[in-house]
C-alpha positions in Angstrom: 7.5 25.4 12.0 5.7 22.1 10.1 6.4 19.0 12.4 7.5 15.9 10.6 5.4 13.7 9.4 4.8 10.2 11.5 5.1 8.0 8.0 8.2 10.7 7.7 10.0 7.2 6.5 7.2 5.8 4.4 7.3 3.1 2.6 10.0 2.2 4.9 8.7 2.6 7.6 8.2 -2.1 8.4 12.0 -2.2 7.3 12.9 -3.8 10.2 12.2 -7.4 10.9 11.6 -6.7 14.5 8.8 -3.7 13.9 7.9 -6.0 11.2 6.9 -8.7 14.6 5.5 -5.7 16.6 3.3 -4.8 14.8 1.7 -7.6 13.8 1.5 -9.1 16.8 -0.3 -6.3 18.8 -2.6 -6.7 15.9 -3.2 -10.5 17.5 -1.0 -12.1 14.8 1.2 -15.5 15.8 4.0 -17.7 14.1 4.5 -14.2 12.5 7.7 -14.3 10.2 9.7 -11.7 7.5 11.8 -13.1 4.9 14.3 -10.8 2.5 13.2 -11.2 -1.0 15.3 -9.3 -3.4 15.3 -8.3 -7.5 15.1 -5.5 -10.4 12.5 -3.0 -9.7 11.1 -0.4 -12.1 10.4 2.6 -11.9 9.5 4.1 -15.3 10.1 4.1 -18.8 13.2 6.2 -19.3 14.2 8.6 -16.3 12.0 11.9 -16.1 9.2 9.2 -15.4 11.0 7.6 -13.1 11.9 11.2 -11.0 8.0 11.8 -11.9 6.9 8.3 -10.0 9.3 8.9 -7.0 8.1 13.0 -6.8 4.6 12.2 -6.8 5.4 9.1 -3.5 3.2 10.9 -0.9 6.2 11.3 1.4 8.3 12.9 -0.8 5.1 15.1 -1.9 4.6 15.7 2.1 8.4 16.9 2.7 8.5 19.2 -0.4 5.7 20.9 0.1 6.8 24.3 1.2 9.9 24.2 -0.6 11.2 27.0 -2.9 10.4 25.8 -6.9 13.8 26.7 -7.8 14.6 24.0 -5.2 13.3 21.1 -5.3 13.2 21.5 -9.3 17.4 21.2 -8.7 16.4 18.4 -6.7 14.9 17.0 -9.4 17.5 17.3 -12.2 20.1 15.8 -9.0 18.0 12.7 -9.0 17.4 12.3 -12.8 20.9 12.3 -13.5 22.3 9.9 -10.9 19.2 7.3 -12.2 20.5 7.6 -15.7 22.7 5.2 -14.9 20.2 2.7 -14.1 18.2 3.5 -17.8 18.2 0.5 -19.9 15.7 -0.4 -22.9 13.7 -2.6 -20.7 13.4 0.6 -18.8 15.2 2.3 -15.8 15.5 -0.4 -12.9 17.0 -0.5 -9.8 18.0 -3.1 -6.9 15.3 -3.8 -5.1 14.8 -5.4 -1.8 11.5 -5.8 0.3 10.6 -8.1 3.7 7.5 -10.6 2.6 6.0 -10.7 5.7 3.7 -13.8 6.7 2.2 -14.2 10.0 -1.1 -16.8 11.1 -4.6 -14.9 12.6 -5.3 -17.7 15.2 
């Protein structure tokens, strides 16, 4: 059986401000802060494009490697159905949040 990716959480690997502090401090930075920033995120012009974007992400591709095609297509269909309510004339828009990290290199 294949071992899980060390980056299995992918873009969520720095979702904890304490982890951001740990990584940047270990890299020699000081005065590390993490401020939450929220807003609307555009995922695509319509639900199909948003699904393509999501399933093209490295961690998603990695975790679906070797999965039977029927299972992957079922997952794609379920994600597309879940995204439909967020489709607007401006595109598929979801609420998003990121940590804005700042630090000083001494």
